[in-house]
N, C-alpha and C positions, 0 to 999 in steps of 0.2 A: 051191597058193594057196588060202587060206581066205577066204570071203566072208561077211560078216555084215550083213544088212539091219537098220538101226536104226529107220528110219521110211520109209513109202511116199510121202513128199513131202519136199522140201527144207525145212529149218528151222534157221536160223542159231543160235537159242538152244540147241536140242538138240545141234547140232554142237559148240558150245563146251563144253557139259556132257559130251559123249562124250569130247572131247579131255582134259578135266580128269579124268575117270574113268580113262582110260588112264594118264595121268601119275601118278595117285595109286596105282593098283593093279598096274602092271607094273614090276617092279624093273629097274634098269639101262636104262630107256628114255631115249633121247636125242632131244630135240625138234630137228627140222631146219626146213626152210622152210615157211611158210604161203603158198600160192599162191592168187591170185584171178584167175579167168577174166573175159573181157569181159562174159559174161552174168551175172556175180555169183556164180558157183559158187566154192566154197572147197575147198581140199585142204590138209590138214595132214600133213606127212611126218614120220615117226619112224623111228629105227633101234634095234634091240635085238640085241646080240651078232651084228652083221653081217647081220641080217634086216631087211627093210623092212616097215613098217606104214603104211598111209595111211588117213586119214579123209576121205571125200568128201561134200560137201553139193552135190549136182549139180542145177542147174536144168535142164540138158539131159536127163538121164535122169529127173529128177523123183523123186529119192530121196536119203536120207542113209544111207550104208553105209561099212563098213570092209573093206579088203582087207589081208590079212596073209600073210607068208611062214611065220608060225608060228601054231599053234593058240592062241587067246586065252581060251577058256572056262575054262582052269585058273586064271586070275587073277581070275575073278568068281564 
């Protein structure tokens, strides 16, 4: 599993920019569910060729980060 910290605090504007960047730069990316937790945290789920990629805007952890089953640096 690959982990990428985008911001050391939750930020909804940057969350949606990160999601847009993934959608623009990662070919064959399939957008799945956008989940919202009771604390306002957001999680966008994607799939690429059977691998899962999630973008988390976590109020609980206090960070904006990406978890991926594939390495994403090649796309940026």
